[in-house]
C-alpha positions as CSV (number, residue, x, y, z in Angstrom):
1,M,0.3,0.3,0.2
2,S,1.7,2.8,-0.9
3,Q,1.5,5.8,1.2
4,A,-0.9,7.9,0.1
5,M,-2.7,5.1,0.4
6,H,-2.3,4.3,3.9
7,I,-4.0,8.2,4.7
8,A,-6.4,7.9,2.4
9,K,-7.7,4.8,4.2
10,N,-6.9,6.3,7.9
11,K,-8.6,9.6,7.6
12,K,-11.6,9.4,10.1
13,N,-9.0,8.2,13.0
14,L,-6.8,10.7,11.3
15,L,-10.1,13.6,11.8
16,I,-10.5,11.6,15.9
17,R,-6.8,11.8,16.5
18,S,-7.0,16.1,15.3
19,Q,-10.4,16.4,17.2
20,I,-9.3,14.7,20.1
21,I,-5.8,16.4,20.8
22,R,-7.7,20.1,20.3
23,L,-10.0,19.3,23.2
24,I,-7.0,18.3,25.6
25,R,-5.3,21.0,24.4
26,E,-9.2,23.0,25.9
27,F,-9.2,20.6,28.8
28,F,-6.3,22.2,30.6
29,W,-6.7,25.4,29.3
30,S,-9.9,26.0,31.2
31,Q,-8.3,24.0,34.7
32,D,-5.4,27.2,33.8
33,F,-2.9,24.9,33.7
34,T,-0.4,26.6,31.4
35,E,0.8,25.1,27.9
36,V,4.6,24.3,28.1
37,E,7.3,23.6,25.1
38,T,10.8,21.7,25.8
39,P,13.4,21.3,23.7
40,L,13.3,18.2,21.7
41,I,17.4,18.0,21.1
42,V,18.6,17.6,24.4
43,K,21.7,16.6,26.3
44,Y,21.0,14.0,28.5
45,P,19.0,11.0,28.4
46,G,17.0,9.2,30.7
47,Q,18.7,6.3,32.4
48,E,15.8,4.6,32.0
49,P,17.3,0.5,31.9
50,N,14.3,-0.4,29.7
51,L,14.8,2.5,27.2
52,T,17.2,3.1,24.3
53,P,17.1,7.1,23.3
54,M,17.7,7.9,19.7
55,S,21.6,9.9,19.5
56,V,21.4,12.8,16.9
57,E,24.9,14.8,15.7
58,I,24.7,18.8,15.3
59,E,26.6,20.2,13.1
60,N,27.2,24.7,14.2
61,E,27.5,26.8,11.4
62,R,31.6,26.9,12.4
63,G,32.0,23.0,11.8
64,Q,32.2,22.6,15.6
65,K,29.6,19.3,16.7
66,Y,27.5,18.5,19.5
67,F,26.2,14.9,20.6
68,G,22.8,14.9,21.8
69,Y,19.4,12.6,22.3
70,L,16.1,12.8,20.8
71,H,14.0,12.7,23.7
72,T,11.8,9.7,25.6
73,S,9.8,12.1,27.1
74,P,9.2,15.8,28.3
75,E,10.0,15.0,32.0
76,Y,13.4,16.2,33.3
77,T,12.5,19.9,31.2
78,M,9.3,20.1,32.6
79,K,10.2,19.5,36.3
80,K,13.2,22.2,35.2
81,M,10.6,24.6,34.5
82,L,8.6,23.3,37.3
83,S,11.7,24.1,40.2
84,A,11.9,27.5,38.0
85,G,8.4,28.8,39.8
86,F,5.9,27.5,36.9
87,G,2.2,26.3,38.1
88,N,0.5,23.3,36.8
89,I,1.7,23.3,33.0
90,F,0.7,20.5,30.2
91,S,3.1,19.3,27.6
92,I,1.9,17.9,23.6
93,C,5.2,17.0,21.8
94,K,6.0,13.9,19.8
95,C,9.2,12.1,22.2
96,F,10.8,8.8,20.5
97,R,12.5,6.0,21.2
98,N,15.0,4.0,19.6
99,Q,14.4,-0.4,19.6
100,E,10.7,-0.3,19.3
101,S,8.6,-2.1,17.3
102,F,7.1,-1.4,14.2
103,G,3.1,-1.4,14.9
104,G,0.6,-2.9,16.7
105,L,1.6,-0.6,19.8
106,H,4.3,0.7,19.5
107,N,5.8,3.1,17.4
108,P,9.4,5.1,17.5
109,E,8.1,8.6,17.4
110,F,5.2,9.2,18.8
111,T,3.1,11.9,20.4
112,M,3.1,12.7,24.6
113,V,0.8,14.8,26.5
114,E,2.7,15.0,30.4
115,W,1.6,17.3,32.7
116,Y,2.2,18.0,36.5
117,Q,0.0,19.9,39.1
118,I,2.0,21.9,41.6
119,H,0.2,21.1,45.7
120,A,-0.7,17.3,44.2
121,N,-0.5,13.8,44.9
122,M,-1.2,10.9,42.2
123,F,-4.7,11.2,43.4
124,D,-5.5,14.4,42.5
125,V,-3.9,13.7,38.9
126,M,-6.0,10.0,38.8
127,D,-9.1,12.4,39.5
128,M,-8.3,14.2,37.3
129,F,-7.8,12.1,34.4
130,D,-11.3,11.0,34.9
131,E,-12.4,14.4,34.3
132,L,-10.3,14.9,31.0
133,I,-11.4,11.3,29.2
134,K,-15.0,12.1,31.0
135,N,-14.6,15.7,28.8
136,L,-13.5,13.6,26.0
137,V,-16.1,11.8,25.6
138,K,-18.3,14.3,26.0
139,K,-17.3,16.5,23.6
140,L,-16.7,13.5,21.3
141,S,-20.6,12.2,21.0
142,A,-21.7,15.8,19.8
143,S,-19.3,16.3,17.1
144,N,-19.7,15.6,14.1
145,L,-17.9,12.2,14.0
146,K,-19.7,9.1,13.0
147,F,-17.7,6.2,15.2
148,E,-18.5,4.7,17.7
149,I,-16.9,6.1,21.9
150,F,-15.9,3.4,23.4
151,N,-18.6,2.5,27.0
152,F,-16.4,4.9,29.4
153,Q,-17.1,3.6,33.2
154,K,-15.6,5.0,36.2
155,I,-12.0,3.9,36.0
156,E,-11.6,1.3,38.5
157,R,-8.6,1.9,40.8
158,V,-6.4,-1.4,42.3
159,Y,-3.8,-1.3,45.1
160,M,-1.0,-3.5,43.2
161,R,-1.0,-5.6,45.8
162,N,-4.7,-6.4,46.3
163,L,-5.0,-7.5,41.9
164,W,-1.8,-10.0,42.7
165,Q,-3.8,-11.1,45.6
166,K,-7.1,-10.8,43.7
167,I,-5.4,-12.8,40.0
168,L,-3.1,-14.9,41.3
169,G,-3.3,-15.8,45.1
170,V,-0.4,-14.5,46.3
171,D,0.5,-11.4,48.7
172,L,2.4,-9.4,46.8
173,D,4.5,-8.7,50.3
174,D,5.9,-11.4,50.8
175,Y,8.2,-10.9,47.6
176,L,9.3,-7.3,47.6
177,T,13.1,-8.9,47.2
178,R,14.4,-9.9,44.5
179,E,15.7,-13.0,45.9
180,K,11.5,-13.7,46.6
181,M,10.6,-12.9,43.3
182,Y,12.7,-15.5,41.7
183,E,12.1,-17.9,43.4
184,L,8.6,-17.0,42.3
185,C,9.6,-17.4,39.0
186,V,11.4,-20.2,39.4
187,E,8.2,-22.0,41.1
188,K,6.1,-21.4,38.6
189,K,8.7,-22.6,35.9
190,Y,9.7,-19.8,34.4
191,H,13.3,-19.6,32.8
192,V,15.2,-16.6,34.4
193,E,18.4,-15.3,34.7
194,K,19.7,-15.6,37.9
195,D,21.4,-12.3,38.2
196,A,18.2,-10.9,36.6
197,S,16.6,-7.3,38.4
198,Y,13.3,-7.2,40.6
199,E,11.5,-6.0,37.9
200,E,13.0,-7.9,35.3
201,L,11.3,-10.7,37.7
202,F,8.2,-8.6,37.9
203,Y,6.8,-7.9,34.7
204,R,7.7,-11.8,33.5
205,I,4.8,-12.7,35.9
206,F,2.8,-9.4,34.9
207,L,2.4,-9.2,31.4
208,D,1.9,-12.8,31.4
209,E,-0.6,-13.6,34.2
210,I,-2.3,-10.6,34.5
211,E,-1.7,-8.0,32.5
212,P,-4.2,-11.0,29.7
213,K,-6.5,-11.2,32.8
214,L,-7.2,-6.8,32.1
215,K,-9.1,-7.3,29.0
216,G,-11.7,-5.2,28.4
217,K,-11.5,-3.5,32.2
218,N,-10.5,0.3,32.3
219,I,-8.9,0.5,35.4
220,I,-5.8,2.7,37.2
221,I,-3.1,0.0,38.8
222,H,-1.5,2.0,42.1
223,H,1.4,1.6,43.8
224,Y,4.3,0.0,42.0
225,P,6.9,-2.1,44.9
226,A,9.7,0.6,45.6
227,Q,12.3,-1.0,43.6
228,M,9.9,0.5,40.2
229,A,9.6,3.5,40.4
230,A,12.7,5.7,39.6
231,L,11.6,9.0,39.9
232,S,8.7,8.8,42.4
233,K,7.7,9.2,46.1
234,L,7.6,6.5,48.3
235,S,4.9,5.2,50.4
236,L,4.3,6.8,53.9
237,D,2.6,4.1,54.9
238,D,3.9,1.6,53.7
239,P,7.8,2.4,52.4
240,R,8.3,-0.7,50.3
241,Y,5.6,0.9,47.7
242,A,6.0,3.6,45.1
243,K,3.2,6.2,44.9
244,R,3.1,5.8,41.2
245,F,0.0,4.3,39.0
246,E,-0.8,3.2,35.5
247,V,-4.0,3.2,33.4
248,Y,-5.3,1.4,31.2
249,I,-7.9,1.5,29.2
250,D,-9.6,-1.6,27.6
251,G,-6.2,-3.7,29.0
252,V,-3.7,-1.8,27.1
253,E,-1.8,0.6,28.9
254,I,-1.8,4.1,28.2
255,A,-0.5,6.1,31.1
256,N,2.2,6.1,33.6
257,A,2.1,8.6,36.6
258,F,3.2,9.7,39.7
259,S,3.9,11.6,43.1
260,E,6.9,12.6,42.1
261,L,10.5,12.7,44.3
262,N,12.0,15.8,45.0
263,N,14.6,14.8,46.9
264,S,18.3,15.1,45.5
265,E,20.1,13.1,47.2
266,E,17.6,10.2,46.6
267,Q,17.3,11.1,43.0
268,L,20.9,10.9,41.8
269,K,20.9,7.5,44.0
270,R,18.5,6.3,42.5
271,L,19.9,7.5,38.8
272,Q,23.0,6.2,39.5
273,D,21.6,2.6,40.3
274,E,20.0,2.5,36.8
275,Q,23.2,3.6,35.7
276,M,24.4,0.3,37.2
277,K,21.0,-1.5,35.9
278,R,22.2,-0.3,32.1
279,K,25.6,-1.4,32.6
280,K,24.6,-4.6,33.5
281,I,22.5,-5.4,31.1
282,G,25.4,-3.9,27.6
283,K,23.5,-0.7,26.9
284,D,24.8,2.6,27.4
285,V,25.6,3.8,30.1
286,Y,25.2,8.1,30.2
287,D,26.0,10.3,32.3
288,I,23.6,12.0,34.4
289,D,22.3,15.9,33.5
290,M,23.0,17.5,37.3
291,E,20.5,20.2,36.5
292,F,18.1,18.1,36.8
293,I,19.1,16.7,40.3
294,E,19.6,20.2,41.6
295,A,16.0,21.2,39.8
296,V,14.1,17.9,41.6
297,G,15.2,19.3,45.0
298,K,13.6,22.7,44.3
299,M,10.4,21.3,42.3
300,P,7.5,22.1,44.9
301,K,5.4,19.0,46.0
302,C,3.1,17.5,42.5
303,A,2.4,14.8,40.7
304,G,3.4,13.9,37.0
305,I,1.9,11.9,34.7
306,A,2.1,10.7,31.0
307,L,-0.1,10.3,28.7
308,G,0.4,8.2,24.8
309,V,-1.7,10.4,23.0
310,D,-1.5,7.7,20.3
311,R,-2.7,4.4,22.0
312,L,-6.6,7.2,23.3
313,V,-6.6,7.6,20.2
314,Q,-6.4,3.7,19.2
315,V,-9.3,3.0,22.2
316,F,-11.4,5.7,20.4
317,G,-10.8,4.9,17.2
318,D,-11.9,1.2,17.8
319,C,-8.0,0.1,16.2
320,N,-5.7,-2.6,17.5
321,E,-3.0,-1.6,14.8
322,I,-1.2,2.1,15.9
323,D,-0.3,2.8,12.5
324,D,-4.2,2.8,11.8
325,V,-3.9,6.8,13.8
326,L,-0.1,8.0,12.2
327,T,-0.2,9.9,9.6
328,L,2.9,8.4,8.6
329,P,4.5,4.8,11.2
330,M,7.6,3.6,10.2
331,S,6.4,1.1,8.6
332,K,4.8,3.0,6.0
333,L,8.7,4.9,5.8
334,F,10.7,3.0,5.5
335,I,9.3,-1.1,4.6
336,E,8.5,-1.6,0.8
């Protein structure tokens, strides 16, 4: 199929996409959020072990060369803005992640809406997310676009620990160390590396046995194990868990959120731990952005969320394939 035919075939989805992005922007304006722009090219990428940034070479008019990266999210820059005195802010922007699949739920170039609420926690962000989705459903239902609005019910909120108990009959409290999670994987007959990280072991079970059971559900899963929250605060009630949540719509993960860590020393330690994890699994290790570390310590109490716009359009357009909601996905640009 030619590129022009791909665009024509998905015209309805692209019109839905345009409406959704406009409505997202209008919603945050109505909530007195300031829309901000961040650079797509940054000097220091994040340290997430499971992400691979795209490198770029920049040359100035004198032939001097500089090396940077396309950002994987606007988070670091937005937190610098928070530390500089900005209040509630949002950004709708392109993000880039290398070594992603072409199609399905992934495209190496994708669109994110990220927002931060000051003097707020993750439950406040959950409330804002609910309001955003309700607003989209209401406005799109009244539009002249003829498509089936997905059946939105109030999104269920579930503690991660309770989800493991309900679906697997496993008390997650007993498996909060790497050693115990490894034992559980072996007990379940998974072939796992002896030196696999806690997160790798956790997701081996979660992705195989829990996530498939979320199909057809709209659910927010909150309080992830502390080992899986490099950028969030720990729970005061139980510091074995972090103030992090993810949103699943019809079983598809579309958002990731935190009550944001604002302790510079702790943030530096966590990023250094991630550097070690990257080195261990053979990925490039990057320098830490020390201005980001300084900014974290100056941020007000806040909470933030990153919401995948493309996946949100998939939900509203009832599309299983992300390519169908992108004007020209990677598969159409590079694969004959």
